[in-house]
N, C-alpha and C positions, 0 to 999 in steps of 0.2 A: 761776384761782387756786383752791386747795382750799377755802378758807373761803367764797368766793363761791358755789361749786357747792353746798356743803352747805347754806348758808343759803338759796339759791334753791330747793332741794328743799323745805326747810321752808316757804318762802313759798307754794308751790303745791301742797303735798301733798294738800290737801283736795279739789282739783279736777284730778286727773291726767287728761290727755287721752291715752287709749290709742290704739294704732294700728289695732286691728281690732275689728269688731263680732262679737258672739258668734253662733254658729249656734243654731238653735232647738231643739236636742236637749234632752231631759230629763236630769236627773242620773242617773249610771250606777247600776246595781243590782249586787248581789253584793258582791265584794271590791274594788270600785273606787269612788273618790270623785272629785268634780270641785271644783276650787278656782279662784276668780276671781283673775286675776293681770294683771300688766303685760307688754307685749311683751318677750321675752328678749334681743333684739338678737343680739350675736355669740356669746353663751354662753361667754365666757371669764371666769373668776371675778373678775379685777381690773377688768373692764369693767362689772360689774353691781352693783346694790344689793339687799340682802336684802329691802327693803321694797317695791321696785318694779322688776321685771325679772329679779331673781335668785332668785325663789321656787323654780323648778325646780332650779337649780344648788345652792341651799341644801340640797335633799334629796339631791343627787347627790354632794356633796363634804363631807369632814370635815377640819378643820384640826388643828393641834397641840393646841388646847384647844377646848372647846365650852361654850356658855352653858347654864345650867340653864333650863328652860322659863320664859319671861317674866321672867328675872332677869339681872342683870349678873354674878353669880357664875359662875366658870368651873370646869371640871374637866378633867383631862388626857384627851385623846382619842388622837390618834396619838402625841403625846409621852408618854414615861414619866416625864420630869422636865425642868424648866426652872429653872436655878439662876443666881444672880447675887450679887455682893457689893456692887455699887454702882449697880444699875439702868442701867448703861451697857454692860457686857459680859455676855452671857447664853450659857450653855452648854445646848444642847438635846440630849436623848437620846430616840430614837424606840423605840417598841415594835416588836419584830421580828415579821415575818410578816403585817403589815397590807398588804392588796393592793388594787390598782386593779381596776376591773371587767374589764380585759383579762387579769387573772391575774398581772401583774408586781407585784413588791413595791414598796411605798412606801419610798423611801430618802432620805437627807439631800439628795442632789443634786436630787431632785424639788421640794423646797421652795426651795432656793437658786436654781435655774434659773427656777422659776416667779416668785419674787419679783423677781428681776433683770429678767425679761421684763416684768412688770407695771410696774416702776419706769421702764423705758425706753420702752415702747410702748403702755401703756394711756392712752387719751384721757380716760377718766373717773376711774380709780382710782389713778393713779400717785402721788397725794399721800399715799396710805396709807403709802408707803414712805419718806417724807421724813425720818423720824427715823434711818434707817439710814445709816451712813457710806458715802460714795460716791454718794449720791443726786444726780442731775444731773451726775455726773462719771464717765461710763462708762469702765470699764477695757477694754483691748483684748480681754480674755477675754469681755466681755459680762456679767460677774458683778460685782455691787456689791462694793466693797472691804471693806465691813463684814460680808460673809458668807463664812465659811470652812468647807469640808467637812473634818471630822476623819476620819471613816470612813463606811461605809454607813449607820450608825445614829446619827450624832452630827454636829453642826455648831455653830459659834459665830456670834453676832450682836453686832456692835459698833455702838452708836448714836453720833450726832454729839455728844450730851450726854445726861446721865441723864434718864429719863422714867418717872415712876412708873406711868403708865397703859399701858406697852407690852405687858406680858403679857395684860392684859384685852383689848387690841385684837386680839390674835392669833386670837380667835374669829371675826373678820369674814371674810366670804367671800373678800375679796381675798387673804388669806393662805393659801388652799388650795394644795395641791401640784398639779403637772401631770405626767402620765405622760410617759415618754420618747418615746412615739409622737407627742405634740404637737409636739415639736421636730424630729421626723423629717418629718412632713407635717401642717402646720396645716390644709390643705384637707380632709384625711381626718378630722381631729379634728372639724371643724365639721359634717361630714356625720353623724357619730355620736360626740358628746362622751363621753369616758371619765373617770369620776370615781372616788372611793374611799369614797363615803358609803353610807348605808343604802338608797338607791334608785339604779338604773341607768337610763340613757337607753333609751327604746324607739323613739320617733318624734317628728317635728315636722311638723305640718301647718299651713302658714301661720305664725301666731304661737302656736298651741297646742302644748304639749309634753306628752307622756305618758311617765311613768317607772314602773318596777315595782320591787318589793322585791328587794334583792340578798341572797340567802340566805347568802352567804359573807362578809357584812359583818364587819369586825374589831371593831366596837363591842361594848359589854356586853350589848346586847339588840336583837333584831330588832323593827322596827315591826309593828303589828298589821294595818295596811292593806296589801293586796297591790299595788294599782295606783292611781296618782293622775294625773288629767288636769288640767293647768294651762291654763285657758281665759281668753283675754283679752276684755275688754269695752271699749265705747266710753268709759265713764267709770264711777266708782264708784256713781253713781245707777243705771246700767243693771245693774251687778252686784248691787246690793241688790234690784232688781226681780226679777232672775233667781233670787235666793235665795228670795224670797217665792213665786215661781212654781214652785219645786222643780227648777230647772234647774242649780243649783250647791249644794254642801254647805257651802261656807265662803266668806265674802266679807269682806275687810278694809275698814277705813276707811268703815264704813257711815254714811250721812248721818242715819239715824234708827234708834232701837232699838225701834220699835213693830212690831207684827205678827209678832213672833218668839216669843212665849210665854216670854220670859225667856232664850232661847237667845242670849245675848250675852256676849262676853268683853271686859272693860274693865280694862286694866292700864296702869301707868305706862309712858311712852315716854321715850326719851332726848333730849327736845327742850325748849327753853325759848324763850319769846317775851318780848322786853324792849323798853324804850325806851332808846336810846343818846343821850347828851348830847355835844355837840361841845366837848370839854374844851379844845381849842386856841382856843376863842372865849369867853373868860370873860364878855363882855358879854351873851352869850346863855345859856350854861350856868350862870352865876352861881356861888354858893358851895354847899357841901354842904347848908346849910339850905334854900336855894331848891329844890334838886333833891329834898330830902326833902318839901318842901311840895307839889310837883307829885305825888310818889308817893302821899302820904297823901290827896290829893284825888281819887284815882281809885278808884271802887268796883269792885274786881276781881270780887267775887262776882256782882254784878248784870250787869256787862258780859260776863262769861264765859259767861252763858247764851246769848249769841248764837252760840256755838260748839257748843251742845248738850253731849254727853258727851265731846267730843274735847279739851276744855281744862278745867283747874282753876286757881284762883288760885295764883300762885307766892309762896312765903314764904321763898325763899332764892335764891342764884345758881346752885345746882347741882340739876339734875333728880333726882327721887327714885330712879330705878333705879341711879344712879351709885354705884360703890363709894366709900365715904367721905362720901357725902352725908348731911347732917343737916337735918331739917325745922325750920322756924321761925327760922333763923339771921338772917333779915332783920329780925325783930322788929317793933317799932312802925312802922318806916319803910315796911313793906309792908302795913300795915293801914289800912283806910279810916277816917279820923278827921278830919272837917272842922275841928273846933276845933283839933286838933293841927296840921293843915296851916296854918291861919291863924297859929298861934303860931310855927311854923317860918318862915313868911314874914316875920313881925315880926322874928325873930332875924336873918334874912338882911339885912333893911333896917338893923338896928342895927349890923351888922358892916360896913356901907358899900356893900352891893350895891343898885343901883337896878333893881328888876324891870322888864322890858319891859311896856308896856301890853298888847301882844298876844304870846302865846307859841304857837307852832305845833307840833302833832303831825303829822309826815309819815308817810304810808303808801304802799306801792306799789299802783298801780291795776290791776296784772295779776293780782290775786287778790282774794278777798272780804274786804276789810279796811275798807271805807268805813263800814259800820254801827257796828262797835265803836269805831272811832277817833272818830267824831262823837259817840257816846254818852259816851265818856271825856272829850272836850273840853267838852261841855255840863255834865257832872257836875262836872268840875274847876273850871270857871268859877264855878259855884254854891257849891261847897265853899270856895273862896277868897274868897267874899263879893264877887265882881266886881272885886276889886283887880287881878287879872290876867285878861284875857280869853283863854281857851285855845280855839284853833280847830284843826280838822283840815284837812289839805291833801293832795291826791293828787299823786304823782309817777308818770309812766307805767309804769315797770317797776322791778323790784327792782335791776337793774343800774344804772339811772339813779339810783336812790336812793343806792346805795353810791358812785357816781361823784361825785354832788353833795356827799355827806358828806366824801369825800376832798378835794374842792376847797374845802370850807369855805363853801359857798353856801347852806346850810340855815339858816333863822332859827328853829331850835327843835330839839326832840328828834325822833328818827325810829325807826320800827319796825324791829326786827332779830330774827332768829331763829338759833338754833344747834342743830344736830343732832350729837350726840356721835359722833365716830369711835371713841373708846375709852370704854366705859361706866365712867368713872373721874373722880373729882373734879378731877384735874389737867387733864383735857382742856378743860373749860370755863373754869377759872381762868386757864389760859394765854392765853386771848383778851384778857386785860387786862394782860398783861406788856408792859413798855416795848418799843416798836418791833416787837411781834409782828405778823406779816402779817395776822392776823385781828383786831387791835386797831384797830377803826375809830373808836373814841372819841378816841384820842390820849392816853388816860390814862397817867400814869407816876408810880410811887411806888417808891423804892429799897427801902423796907422790905418792901413786898409782893413785889417781884422776888426779894429775898434769901430770904424765907421759902419762896417757891415753889421756888426752886432747891435749897434745903436739903431740902425735902420730897421732891422728885423724886429726889434721890440717896440717900435713906434707904430701905433694903430692908424694914425692919420696918414692917408696915402700921399698927400702933398708934402708933409714934413719928412716922411720916410723917403719919398722920391728924391728929395734934395740930398739926403745922406747917401743914397745909392749912387747918385751921379758923382758925388765927390769921391766915392770909393772907385768908381770906374776911371776917373781922371788919374788916379794913382796907377792903375793898370796901364793906361796909355803912356804915362811917364816912364814906367819900368819895362813894359813890353815883355813879360815872361812868356808870352805867346803872341803870335801874329795872326789876327783875323784875316781869313782869305775869302770865304764864300758863305752866303746865307742860302739855306735850302728853300725850295719852292715846292708847293703841291701843284702838280700839273695833271689834270684829268680830262678825259674826253667823254662826250655823251652823244646819244643818238638823236635823230630829229623827232622822236616821239616825246621827248622831254622838254620842259620849259622851267624857268625859274630855278635853275640848277645851281647849287652851292656845294662846296666841299666843306667838311669839318676842319677844325684846326689841324687834324691829323691826316687829312687827305682823303678820307672816305666820303661817301655821299651823305649829305645832310638830308635825312628822310623826312624831316618836318616841313621843309620848304619846297621840295620838288613837286612839279605838276606834270600831268599828262596832257 
């Protein structure tokens, strides 16, 4: 399931087990830099994630739009325009003369065939294309029915239903074009992948990938760095040590920011960590006041220190980098207030809810969540004056956690995380839509659904934004989940680099870095 995969990545991102140990070479000199990365796998765009595995391909490919460094805002790249009247049917026009690294021109069919291929055959990224009409209903031609080529430089996209976050999502690596030669011989492509981005493939040694600047790049400016080696490490701790030892020039997801003399990039990430309530079990989830009491009894600021710089307290349902996000929308419900928590608990009782004597916070034991969960439980019990004993309990894996949540066997709230596919407010709000595949709480509200649908079909960003904000207010009123922490991208770099920025997904922004 798409949501399961995304949330699982969020669950384990801080302790990624990479496939290869780094060689002991020192960081390159001259016009070459070395970047810590995850194993790249098949090196097909729809198979890889920009944050782990797709770092090299992120430098090798450019899509219809591209993200501004560290931001969710996009600008046209290969596309010259993308227009729509209803956020359901989009007309895409391409810039003429943009070329792949083999010299062939990037044409409309290169996007249409690549996306259709990814939707059908990608084991990891097919869900990116689920909004497009024809997904999971392959036509004889092998092309999604929602994709139509108009001519060499134009095509249309028809979605199953309006989605306000679709264009922002097109900057994801999965939506890159593929050259004609990929479809002629995939085996040859995998020997020497051909992209259309600012860097071209040079070599792959084991899991390490080397790329070099493509001087005929069709973008507005060439990168300053001539060559990049993406080197894999056993884990991010090993990459951090290599950074301190001068073996790499950039390491993402560093466990500590010490020893770097301030050479740290810390930017908002498109991830949120929440507690989901089992809304189909009212004897456990209670009413909104009970859920508000639990939320206000958790000291996010104190507990968040367990994550170092990689988390900050959440004050809304939408991560800050998202287009349309507003800070502070959760208001007092997300603020630590023991007196307010006890008052909310009293209101819950007055409305007829009998709080359980023991309320459990569940977490997955296959990642480092024990410490914060136990601290949250102890603090919440104290804040509630012992009227409800809050305890923390481990479930072996994240998959087990979701399975038990779906089966209704959890006797409390459970940790959940969401990494945005599209850096847009609609992406996370949709996870609370009635019967959405990613709505594991079971929450349902007709007013919320209607506002979200109206916002998604409204092309005007300002008008749509007002509707999304109204929808989020309903979530704050009902609290089917409790926002706890926003994710942060924390990376370190060597003294050889300047003008260092990370992408929205935490990898090095290769277009801005300087030596």
